[in-house]
N, C-alpha and C positions, 0 to 999 in steps of 0.2 A: 371281349374275345381276344383283342390284340394283346392285352396284357397276359392273359392265360397262355396263349400260344408262345409268346416271346419268353415267358418264364420257363416254359418247357424247353425251348431251344437253348437257353443258357444253362439249364441244369443237367440235361441229358448229354452223354458223350456221343453226339451225332456226327456223322461225316459232314464235310462242307456242302455236299450236294443236298443232303436232307435239310441242312440249315437254310440253304437258298430256297428250297421248296416251301419251308415254313414262312420265310420272309414274304414269299409271293402270296401265301395264304393270308397272312396278316394284311397285306396291302389290298388284296382282293376284298377282304371283309370291310375295308374302309369304303369301298364302292358299293357295298351290299350286293356283290356279284359272287356267285358260287365259284369256288376255286377251280372246279373241273372245266369251267368255261374259258380259262386263260392258260393255255399251255405255256410252259417255261420258255420255249423258243419263239414265242410270238410277242415279245416285249417291243415297245415303241419308244423311239428316242424323243426326248423333250429337252427344251431349255428351261431352266428354273427361273421363275419370276420371283416375286416376293415370297418370303418365308415368315409366317407369323407364329407367335408362341402364346399358348393359353395354358392355364392351369394354376394350381396352388404352389407357387414357387417364389423364393426370395431372390433368385438370380435374374440378372438383366437378360432380355431376350437375345441380344447379340452374343452374350456369353454362352447361352445354350446352343445357339446356332453354330458357334465356333466349336463347341464340344462335339456336335453332330458330324462335323466335317462337310456339311452341305454349304453351298454358297450361291448367291444370285448370279445367274449367267452360266451356271455349270450345265454341261451336257450330261443328262442321265437317261437311263433306260427304265421305263415303267411297264410292267414289273421287271425288276432286275436287282443286281447286287448292291446298287448304290443306297437304296432305302434300307436294305438289310444291314449294310455296314454302318449306316447312321444310327439305327436303333441299337446295334451292338456297342458302338462307341459310347452312347449315352448310358447304357447299362453298365459298361465297364468303369465308368466314372464313379460308380457306387454312391451317387448323389440323388438319384431320382427313382421313382416308381410310377406305375400306370403310364408307361410310355406308348403313345399312339401317334401315327403320322397319317394325315388325310390330304387328299387333293381337294382343294376348295373350289377351283375352277380351272378350265382349260381354254386358252385362247389361241387357236391355231396350233403351232408347235410349242407353245409356252404353257408350262404347268405351274400352278400356284399351290404351295404346300402350307399345311398347318400342323405344328407340333404341339400335342397336348400331353402334359405330364404333371407330376406332383413331386415335390421334394420328399426324400426319405425323412421320416421324423427323427428328431434329435432326442437323446435321453435326457429327461428332466430330473426325475428322482428315482432312486433305486432303493428297494427294501428287500432284505434277505432274511428269511425265517428258517429256523431249524439248525442254526449253528451259533456258536458263541460269538459275542460282539468282537472279540479280538481277532477272529478269523475272517471277518467281513472285508477288512482292508486288503487282505491277501487275495481274496476272490476277485475284488475289483481290479487289482493290479494285474493278476494273471490273465484275466479275460478282457482287459482294457475297457472296462465299463465306466469310464469317467463321464461326468456330466458334459453333454454336448456331442457325444459320439453318435454317429448315424446308426440307427437301429435297423438292421437288415435281418432277413430270415436266416442268413448264414451266421450272423452274430448270435442269434438266439439258439440255433442248432449247435454251434460249436461250444457255446457256454454250457448248454445242457449236457453235451457229451463229455466235456471236461470234468464237470462236477460229478457226473455219474461214475466215470472211470476213476476219479480221484478217490472217492470214498470206497469204491470196490477194492482198490489197492490197499486200503486200510482195513479190509476185512468186512466191510458192510456190503455184503453181496446183494442185498435186496434194495439197494438205494433207488429212490424215485425222485426225480427232479421235475418240478412244474414251473413253467415260466409264462406269465401273463403280462400283457401290455395294455394300457388304457390311455387313450388320447386325452391330452390336456385341452380343456375348453376355455379359451380366452381370446383376446383380441389381437394377440401377436401374430405377425404374418408367418412366422416359422412354425411348422408342425412339430409338436413335442409330445412325448409319451412318458408316462410313469411305468416303471417295470417292477414287477413283484416276482421274486424267486422263492419258491417254497421247496425246501430240501427235507426229504423224509429218508434219513439214513437207515432207519430200522435198527435192529440189533445186530451186533457182530456175529458173523457165522463162523463158528469154530469147528475144527475137525476132531471128531471124537475118536475115530479109528481109521487107519489105512489098512485095508485088507487085501492080501495078495492071493492069487490062485495060479496054479500051473508051475510054480517054482519048486524045484527039488534040489538043485545044486546050490543056490544062494538062499540063505535064510531070510525070513521076513525082516528081522532086525537089520541085516546087511543092506537090504533093499531100501528100508526106511532111512537108514543113515546116508545112503547115496542121494537122497532127495534133500538138497541143502536148504531149500526155502519153504517146503511144504511139510509140516510136522503135525503129528497127532497130539492130543492133549497130554501134557506131562507136568505135574505140579512142581517138579524140581528144575525144569528148564527155565532159564531167565532170558537168554539172548534171542531165542527164536520162539515166537508165539505161534499158536496153532490156528492162525487165521487162513482163510482160503483166498488166494489171489490167482485168478485163472492164468495170467501170463506166466507167473512163477511156476504154477503147476505144470504147464506145457513144457517149460524148460527142464523141470525136474524129471519128467518122463523121458526126456533125452538123456539126462544124467543117469537115470536108471539103466537104460540100454547100454550106455558107456561103461557102466560097472560090469555088465556081462562081457563087453568087448575086452575089458582089461583082464578078464579071467579066461579068455580063449573062446567065448561063445559069440562069434561074430554074426550068427544068424538070429540072435535073440530079437524078439519084437514084442510090442504090446498088442495083443489081439483085440482087447477092448478095455474101456474104462467107463465107469459110471458113477453117479453121485446118488446116494440114498439120503433123503431128508429124515432125520430122527425126530421123535416126539418132543425132545428137550431142546429144540431149536438148534441142534447141531447137525452136522452132516457126516457121513462116512464115505470114503473113497474106495471103490472096488476096482482093482487093477488085475487083469488076467494076462499073463505073459506066456510066451512060448520060448523056451530056452534054446532049443536046438542042440547041436552036438559041439563038442570041444575040438578046437583046431590048434595046430602048432605051425610055427614058421618052417618053411623049407628053404630052398635056395633063394638067395637075394642077389640079383644081378644088376649092376649099374650100366646104363646105356647112355651114350652121348657125352660122357665126361672126358675131357682132354686136359683140363687144368689140374685136376686132382686125381691121384691114383685110386684104384679100388681099395687098396689097403687103408689109405687115409680116410676115405669115406666110410668104410666099415668101422673104423675106430670112433668116428663121430656118431654113426648110427647106433652102435653098441647093442645090436640085436644079432643073435647067432641062430644058426640052423638047429632046430629042435626046441627052441624056446616056446613057451606057451604064447599063442597068438594074442597080441594086445594092440588092437586098432588105435586106441587112444594114445598109447605110448609111441606107436609108429608115427602118428601124425605130429606129435611133439618133437620127435627126433628129426623129422623132415622140416617142420616149421612150427615153432612154439609161439602161438599167438598171445599167450599170457605173459611172455617175457621178451621185451624188445632186445635184450642182450643175451638171449638163450643160447645154449650150446647145441646148435642144430645145423643141418646141412645148408639150409637156406641162408642163415647168417654167415656161414663159412664163405659162401659165394658173395653175399651182399657186403661183407666187411672187406672184401678184396677187389672191389670195383665192379662186380657183375650184377649191377642193378637190374638188368633186363633178363636175368636168368629165371628159369622156372624148373621146379622139381616136382614130379608127379609119380607117386607110387601106384603101380598097376598090378592087380592079381592076374597071373597068367595060367595058374593051375591050382586046383583044390582037390586033387585026387587023394582018396583015403584020409581026408581031413588034414592034409598037409598042404599049406599054401605056399606056392612059389611066387616070388615077387620080382618085378622089374621096376627099378627106380629110373625113370626116364628123365634125363636132364637136357635142357636146352640152355646152353651157357650164354649165348649172345655176345655182343661186343662189351669190353670194359667201358664203363661210363666215367667221364671226367666232368668236373664242375665247370660250366661255362661262365656263370656269374653267380655271386652270392650277395644277397641284400637283406635288409631288415626294415620292416615297416611297423609303425605304431609307437615309436619312441619320440615323444614331443619334448621331453625334458632332458633325458639322458643323452649325452653326446655320443655320436657314432663311434668314436674311437674306444670308448669304454665298453661298448658291445662287441665290436669287431676283434678286440684283443682276446676276448673269451671264446670266440668262434673257432672251431677246430676243422672247419671245411673252408678251403680256399679255392679261388678260381684257378683252373689248370690242374688241380689236385685230383687224384684218383678217388672215385666215390667210395665211401665207407659208411655203412649204416651205423657202426659203433661210434664213429665221429659225430654223426648227426645226433644220436641219442645223448652222447656226452655233452654236446653243445647245448642241448635243451636243459640238461642238468645244470651246467655252469651258469646259464642265464637265469635259471630259477633260483640258484643259490645266491645270486647277487642281492636279492631282496628288493630290487627296484621294480619288478614286474610281478603280475599275478602268475604264480607258478602253474596254476591249473589252465591258463589260457595260452601258454606258449605253444606255437604250432609251426612245425617245419612243413612248408608247402613246396611240392615239386612243380616246376614250371617248365614248359617247352621241352619235355623229355623227347629225345630223338634217338630211337634205337639204332637207326641206320648209321648215323654219324657218331653215336656213342657219347652224346653230350646231354647235359641237364642243367637247368637253372634252379637255384635253391633260394627260397624266400622264407625267412623266419618272421613270423607275425607275433608281436608282443603287445601286452596291454599294461601300461604303467599304473602303479599304485602309489599312494602316498608313502614317501620314504622318510619323512620327518615326523618326529614324535614330540609331544609335549607332556610333561609330567607335572601336574599341579594338584597337590593334595594336602590334606590336613588330617591328623589323627592323634590319638592319645596313646602314649607308651612311655615307659621309663619314668613314670611319675609326672608327666606333663604333656602339654600340647606339642606336637611335632609338625612343622611346616616344611614342605618340599617344593622346590621349583627346579624342573629339569628340562633341558632342551637338547634334543638329539637330531642332528642332521646327517642322514645316512647316504646322501648323494650330493655331497657338498662340492663346490668348485672354488678353491682358494685363490686361483688365478684371477677370478672375476670380483674379488672382494672390494676392489676400488672402482668398479664399474657401476655407475648409478643405475643404468638400464637393466642390470642383472638381478636386481632385488625384486623377485616376484614370488614370495616375499624375501627370499634369500638367494644368493648365487648357487645354482644347482647344475648337475649334469656330469661332473667329473668322477663320480664314484668314491669320493673321499668321505671320511666320517669325522664329524666335529660334535663334541658333546660338552655341555656345561651343566653343572648341577650344584644347587645350593640347598642345604638342609640345616634347620636350626630348631632348638628347643631351649628350655630354661637351663638344661644341663650340658648341651654341646652345640657346636657349630661346625659345619664341614663345607668345604668348597673344593670343587674338582673341575679340571679341564683336561680334555683328551683330544688328540687328533691322529688320524691314520691315513696313509696313502697306500692303496693296495698294489700299485705298480710304480715303485720308485724309479724315476728316470723314464718311465713310459714304455720300456722295451722288454722287461722281464717281470714275471709275477713275484716280485720281492716286495713285501709289505713293510713299510716303515711306520712305526707307531710311537707316540709320546704321550705322557700324561703328567700332570702336576696337581698335587692335592695338598690341602692344609686342614687340619682338624684341631679344634680346641675343646677340651672336655673339662667340666668343673666337678669337683667332688661334692657328693651329696651330704648335706648336713642333716643328721638324724634328729636333731633337736628342733630345728625350724621347719624341716621338710623342704627346704629350698636349696638352690645351688650356692656353694661357697665360692664366690668369685676370686677370693684370695688364694685359692688352692686349685691349681690347674695342671692339666697334662696335655701337651701339644705334640702333634705329629705332623711333620712336613716331609713330603716325599716327591721324588721325580723319577721317571722311568723312561728309557729309550729302548726300543726293540726293533729287531729285524726278523722277518719270517720268509723263508724261501721255499717255494714249491720244488720238490725233488723229482727226478726222473727214474731213480732206482730206489727201492725195488719196483715201484710204479709211480705215476704222477698223481696219485691220491695222497701221497705222503708229503708232509710239511715239516721242515726243520726250523724251529724258532729259537731265538736267542734274545736276551734282554739284560740290561744293566740297570739296576735301581739303587737309589739311595734314600733312606729314611732317617730322619733325626727325631728322637724322642726326648722331649724336655719335660722334666717334672719340677713343679714349683710347690713345695710343701704338700705333695700328693702321696699320702701314705695309705696303702691298702694292703690286703693280704697277698696280692700278687707280687708287689714290688717290695723289696727289703730296704730300698733307699727312697726317701720321699723327695729329696732335692738332688738334682743332677741331670745327667743326660746320657743317652746311648746313641750310638751311630750304627746304622745297618747298611753296609755296602755289599751288595750281593749280585751274583750272576746266575741267571736262570737259562737252562737249556731244555728244550722239549721236542719230542718227536710225536707227531700225530698223524692219523690217517682217517680221512672222512670220505666215504663213498655213499653217503645216504642219498636217497632218491630226490627227485626234483624239488619238492616243496620243503624249505628249511623249517617251516612252522609245523607241518604235519608230514614228516617222512614216512613212507610206506615200505621202505626196504633199505638194505645196506647196513653199515655199521659205522661207528665213530669211536675211536679210542685215542687216548693221549697219555703219555708218560712224561713227567717233568721232574727235573732236579734243580733245586734252588740252593746255591752254595755261597758261603762267605769265604773269605781268605782265611787260612789257618794261622791266625796271628800268634797262637801259643807256641808255634814252632820257631818263630823268629824274634819275638819281643823280649826274650830272656827272663820272663816272669816265672817264678817257681810256684805254680798253681797248686802243687801238692802241699807246700808249706802254708799257702794261703788257705787251703781247705782245712788243714789241721787247725790253724789259728781260728778260723771261723767256727769250726765245731767246738773249740774250747770256749769261745765267747757265747755261743748259743747255749752251752751247758751252764755257763754262769747265769745267763738270763733265766734259765729254767730251775736254777738252784734256789730253793726257798730260803736258804741261809745266807744268800748274797745280800749285801747292803744295797741301798738305793743308789749310792754313788757307783758301786761296782756294776750294777745292772745298767745304769745310764752310760757308763764308759763302754761296757760290752756292746750295748745297742749301737752306739756311735761307731764303734769299730766294725761291727757287722755291716753297717751301711757303707762305710768306707771300702771294705773289702768287696762288697757286691758292686759298688760303683766302679771299682777297678776291674772286676770280672766282666762287667757288661759295658765297659767304656766303648769298645768296638765289638759288636755281636759276632759270635763265632758259632756256626751251625751248618747243618745240611738238612735238606727237606726233600723227600721223595714222595711223589703222588702218582697214582694210576687211576684212570677212569675209562670204562668201556661201556658203550650202549649198542644194542643190536635191535634192528627193526625187521619184523617178519609180518607179511600180509597174510592173515589167516583166511578170511573170506571177504571178497570185495575190499572195502576200506577199513575193515576191522584189523587193527595192528597190535601185535604183541611186542612189548619193549622190555627185555631184561637188561639190567644194569648192575655193574659192580664197581665199587670204589675202595681205594686203600690210600692211607697217608701215614707217613712216619717222619718225625722230627728228631734228629739225633745231634750228638756233640762229638767233635773230633777228640777232645780231651775231657775225659770223664771227671777229672778233678776240677775242671772249670765248670762243668755241668751244662744241662740243657737250659737254653735261654727262656726267660719268662714271656717273650713275645712269640708271634708266629704259631701259636698253639691252636689245637682243634677244639671247637665247642659244638657238641652234637645235640640235635633235637630241634623239633619245631619246623618252621617254614624255611629256614636257611637264610633269612634276611638278617642283615647286621642289626644288632640292638643298639641301645644308646651307649653301651660301653664300647668305645672304638679304640681299644688299646692294642691294635695290631693283631687281633685274634682272627681266626677263620671260622665262620659259621657254616656248619654242615647240616643240611635238612634231614630230618627223620620224622615224618608225620605221625600223629597220634600221641605226641609228647610235647610238653611246653618247651618254648625256645631255650636251647642251650642247657637243658636240664639233665642230659645224660653224660655230662662231663663234670669233673670236679671244679671247684671254684677257680683253680689255677689253670684249667684246661688240660686236655689230654695231649700226649705226644704221639699216640697211635690211634687210628680209627679204621674200622671196617664198615662197609655198608653194602647191602644187597637189596635189589628192588625188582619187582615184576609188575608191569603196568599193562593194562589192556585198554586200548583207545578206540573210540568210534566217533567219526565226524557227524555233526549236525548240519553244518554248512561249511564249505570251503571257498566261498565267494571272496572276491578281493576286498569288498567293503568290510567284511567281518568273517574271520575263520573261527568256528566254534566247534569244540569237541568235548565229549564226556569221557571219563576214565574211571577205572577201578584199579586198586593197587594192593600189593602185599610188600611190606618192607621189613627189614631187620638190620640192626647195626649196633655197634658198641664203641666206646672210647676207653682207652687204657692209658695209665700214667707211665708205666715202664714196660719194656719189652718182655720181661719175665712174667708179667701179668697177662700177656697177649694170649687170647683164646678165641679163634675165629668162630667157634660154635657157641660161645656164651653171648647171646645176642638179645637185644630188646626188640620185640616183634610188634607189628601193627598192620592194620588193613583198613581200607576205606574207599571212598569215592570222591570224585571232584569234577570240576568244570573249568575249561579254559576258553578265554575269548581273546582273540588277537585282532586289534583294530590298528590300521597303519598309523593313525594319529596319536595313539596312546600306548602302543606296544602290547605286551602280553599281560592280561589280568586273569585272575582265577580265584577259586575257592575250593578248599578241600575239607572233608570231614573224615578224620582219622581216629581209629580206635586203638589205643595202646593196650596190649595184652599183659604187659609186665609192669611191675612197680618202678617208679622213679627211684634212683639210688637214695637210700635213707628213709624210704617210706615202705609201708607194708601192703598197701592196696594198689591194684593196677591203675594205670593212668586213666583208662577210660576214653571217652570221646573228647576230641579236641578239634577246634575250628581254626583253619589256617587261611590267611589271605595272601595271594601270590601277586606280586607286582614285578614285572620286568624280568622274569626268569622262567626257566623250564626245568622240570625234574627229569 
């Protein structure tokens, strides 16, 4: 009886008085006295004597007594709140069941108590039926059903509700979950149970039809379209299935009424809705609406505004007298909850210090279906930041974070600055972008002050690339180490190696790659805030590549014939303030030396010699993509760059016209069948000498443009259009376009084993570099349309799927350029980003056009993506 009543007391939302009465009843039952015989106000004071503990428990008696809060020598009232409180404390520990307290004897004013209880059983074994084995681990994790957990009624109930709701959300409307427990019979003192979970999902319930009645102004098609998540069966729909989820359906009924409000029917409502179960195990939704009459806006008056004029507020509101009433638009112009940086009146105030302002639109008249509005504004005091702090950064040093923060103590509050700070912290790549949270602390409207605390969650910012594969006719091994939050100042501090010095936001990368045919080594370092006071990034890189010529007779690398490239680059990138501070101006100076040792190919007309490439690169970029750099949901990113060499032909005094004519004459000799062997040999040597002179110091200019846009379609469904263009030109046409720096289009965009200064451009659905000639193109165009949807955006692994349409082409000369003559493809893919390994992915692309030189279309191609994004 005591257990039953106490369970009731803990489960029902009773007042304290009723709980006290139940406690009295419990205690009265321990005396075998009817509760009516002991009024609440007739309790007697006792001094507690000994307290004994009985029951099936593994806890020490003194531990249980301590849990209860009772102690020997304590003055208590029986009946009274002391016993009730003791029982409550034992229940709240969530360790016991069958809790009863008895008086064993009374000696004068001293009462002796006995606590009888049993430990809650622990979970011994769990068996789950009705789902695939791969799903069981997730069920255990989500419901905390690990071995040894205390099995309570609450645990069983919450597990059952979780599983029922989980599968209903997936369209299994008739899901049934049965949970049974069975006590383990053994000699161990701890009570244990085995749990069996049977899940009967049934069949998915699909919506056959959505039927509307009462609608005359808006068509059935328009109303169905307004319901974003609840759709009837349609064989051509891919992204939205016709499953019924009650929560989504309720939201869609609101969206349906919003559609009427957008068209002036503010009184529209759903009179009734019902579900009809069809014989083919589908359902039909029947929705009866009342549309009401159409309204227009009348006079809109602002009340309470002193900071901004009526004219300015009207320009932000952008609603005029006589416009069709649109309640949804009105709310967005007042406060757009879908856009933190929306152009609305609330943000106008919030971005200028008025954190404590409130804006409320009120209808004051609706005569003749014309709605007069008052926009009532309470401005409040301007708010200033009192303190700004960051929590959650264990590895990243404070100064790295604070230099990105755009809210400072003593500064006027601005919502735009808070939103921008969240973006900048997310773009660093050191924190989980989904978990960055600005928290308001100690807001004081009277004094106009606020404390701001940014909460961050650090993620792994170092990456290891260790892989092997087959390509270019042999095994390729790669070892790469990338430290994205490096601290070079601590490089000589032994205690800083955990496992490497970290926390200063610098980037250090080492990469080694080798096969039978080539070896490459690279090192790079960058400091995002050179000097620590301005966002000026300094970067440097050093690389060396050695490539061996393929011997077609043996199938091996000819180590006596090699092509070496050694390069070094130094760069500076400065964040600008004009036109806005999303712009970055970057500059770099680079030098590459190309050494050829008996390396004769179709690309180079000289097999022995060298070329020098000293160039200057200037770029202007603008990146305002939203918080997460791995999965942006809004904004854009564009960059235009120009890479220029010095125009040597203007100052070196070489007559390149004469050299070109002489070269053409020697090429004609080579192609003349009447030429002798000696003449051809001399002509070939002279062509090589001329080309060595032409390419001694490379002379060129290279212009590239790339732009990406991100648009959030529905929730996290993101559309990403992209466009790219590249052009490689020569100052002096007689000197010609250089054989290096060319564009090779097609495939996954990763560099192949031919590392001769080329630039690989991805175009999925075609083999690598197959859409350019052997010598590479001097112009390319590429257009892409990608639709992305995330599977998970957790810090441990961000996974998203995508579909794409792509088109592009490569051209040898500008006269051949035709932006509409493109190679097309489509397909789908998957991306996985793990902090320790970077971005990995796979794409399946279908090329609709033939590869140059072939008659049949490219067809399906598989591409593996490592460390890059399209």
